[in-house]
C-alpha positions as CSV (number, residue, x, y, z in Angstrom):
1,X,-2.5,-20.6,19.6
2,X,1.2,-20.5,19.4
3,X,3.4,-19.9,16.4
4,X,7.2,-20.5,16.3
5,X,9.1,-17.9,14.4
6,X,12.7,-17.0,14.0
7,X,13.7,-13.4,14.7
8,X,13.9,-12.8,11.0
9,X,10.5,-14.3,10.4
10,X,9.0,-12.2,13.2
11,X,10.6,-9.1,11.7
12,X,9.0,-9.9,8.4
13,X,5.6,-10.5,10.1
14,X,5.9,-7.0,11.7
15,X,6.4,-5.6,8.2
16,X,3.4,-7.4,6.8
17,X,1.2,-6.4,9.8
18,X,2.3,-2.7,9.6
19,X,1.8,-2.6,5.8
20,X,-1.6,-4.2,6.1
21,X,-2.7,-1.9,8.9
22,X,-1.4,1.1,6.9
23,X,-3.5,0.0,3.9
24,X,-6.6,-0.5,6.0
25,X,-6.4,2.5,8.3
26,X,-4.1,5.3,7.0
27,X,-6.9,7.1,5.1
28,X,-9.7,6.5,7.7
29,X,-9.1,9.4,10.0
30,X,-10.9,8.8,13.3
31,X,-12.9,6.0,11.8
32,X,-10.1,3.4,12.1
33,X,-10.5,-0.3,12.4
34,X,-9.3,-0.5,16.0
35,X,-9.0,-4.3,16.0
36,X,-6.2,-4.0,13.5
37,X,-4.5,-1.2,15.5
38,X,-4.8,-3.4,18.6
39,X,-3.3,-6.5,16.9
40,X,-0.5,-4.3,15.5
41,X,0.1,-3.0,19.0
42,X,0.1,-6.5,20.5
43,X,2.7,-7.7,18.0
44,X,5.0,-4.7,18.4
45,X,4.7,-5.2,22.2
46,X,6.5,-8.5,21.6
47,X,9.5,-6.7,20.3
48,X,10.3,-5.6,23.8
49,X,10.3,-9.2,25.0
50,X,12.6,-10.4,22.2
51,X,15.4,-7.8,22.2
52,X,13.9,-5.7,19.5
53,X,13.2,-2.6,21.6
54,X,14.2,-0.1,18.9
55,X,11.2,-1.2,16.8
56,X,8.5,-0.2,19.4
57,X,7.6,2.7,21.5
58,X,4.7,3.9,23.7
59,X,2.4,6.6,22.5
60,X,-0.8,7.6,24.4
61,X,-0.5,4.4,26.4
62,X,-0.3,2.1,23.4
63,X,2.6,0.2,22.0
64,X,3.2,1.4,18.5
65,X,5.9,1.0,15.8
66,X,8.7,3.3,16.7
67,X,9.9,6.3,14.7
68,X,13.1,4.3,13.9
69,X,10.9,1.6,12.5
70,X,8.6,3.8,10.5
71,X,11.5,5.8,9.1
72,X,13.6,2.7,8.4
73,X,12.4,2.1,4.9
74,X,8.9,0.6,5.3
75,X,7.3,3.6,3.8
76,X,9.5,3.4,0.8
77,X,8.1,-0.1,0.2
78,X,4.6,1.2,0.6
79,X,5.3,4.1,-1.8
80,X,6.7,1.8,-4.4
81,X,3.6,-0.3,-4.3
82,X,1.3,2.8,-4.4
83,X,3.2,4.2,-7.4
84,X,2.8,0.9,-9.3
85,X,-0.8,0.5,-8.4
86,X,-1.6,4.1,-9.3
87,X,-0.3,3.7,-12.8
88,X,-1.9,0.3,-13.3
89,X,-5.3,1.6,-12.2
90,X,-4.9,4.8,-14.3
91,X,-4.0,2.7,-17.3
92,X,-7.0,0.5,-16.9
93,X,-9.4,3.4,-16.3
94,X,-8.1,5.3,-19.4
95,X,-8.3,2.1,-21.5
96,X,-11.9,1.5,-20.3
97,X,-12.7,5.2,-21.0
98,X,-11.3,4.9,-24.5
99,X,-13.7,1.9,-25.0
100,X,-16.7,3.8,-23.6
101,X,-16.4,2.1,-20.2
102,X,-17.2,-1.3,-21.5
103,X,-17.3,-4.1,-19.0
104,X,-14.3,-6.4,-19.4
105,X,-15.3,-9.5,-21.2
106,X,-13.6,-12.4,-23.0
107,X,-14.2,-10.5,-26.3
108,X,-12.6,-7.2,-25.4
109,X,-10.0,-8.4,-22.8
110,X,-7.1,-8.4,-25.3
111,X,-8.0,-4.9,-26.6
112,X,-8.1,-3.5,-23.0
113,X,-4.8,-5.2,-22.2
114,X,-3.2,-3.8,-25.4
115,X,-4.4,-0.3,-24.5
116,X,-3.2,-0.7,-20.9
117,X,0.2,-1.8,-22.1
118,X,0.4,1.3,-24.4
119,X,-0.5,3.6,-21.5
120,X,2.0,1.8,-19.2
121,X,4.8,2.3,-21.8
122,X,4.0,6.0,-21.8
123,X,3.9,6.2,-18.0
124,X,7.2,4.4,-17.8
125,X,8.8,6.8,-20.2
126,X,7.2,10.1,-19.0
127,X,5.2,9.5,-15.8
128,X,2.2,11.8,-16.0
129,X,4.1,14.6,-17.7
130,X,2.0,14.2,-20.9
131,X,-1.4,13.9,-19.3
132,X,-3.7,16.7,-20.2
133,X,-7.0,17.4,-18.5
134,X,-9.4,19.5,-20.4
135,X,-11.8,21.3,-18.1
136,X,-13.0,24.8,-17.2
137,X,-12.3,24.0,-13.6
138,X,-8.5,24.4,-14.0
């Protein structure tokens, strides 16, 4: 298979592959999906062949994204996504909790969305500053 990409498109593909591999493998410890690591390595190896040497380096015999690449803003994009998803999941979980963990149905969908919107408004205004956990554990 051969794909024709401009340098800009290839650079965007690297970002997509890195972000995808980060999502799949960053929390897995030693139980990583090596086929995704290998594909990432293969694509970053191409950087060296196309004048993008600063984006790749060798670590333990593998071609990996360079420190310059990983510190160049990609993790800010990942963090932005994670922050948004965190609040959306929290809003949904709190809304479902408020409704005794009812399954989402056509009948209660609008109520869940209304509650989620209220929680999201609060999170946008105050983050988690107003969350209170009641437990003897703390």
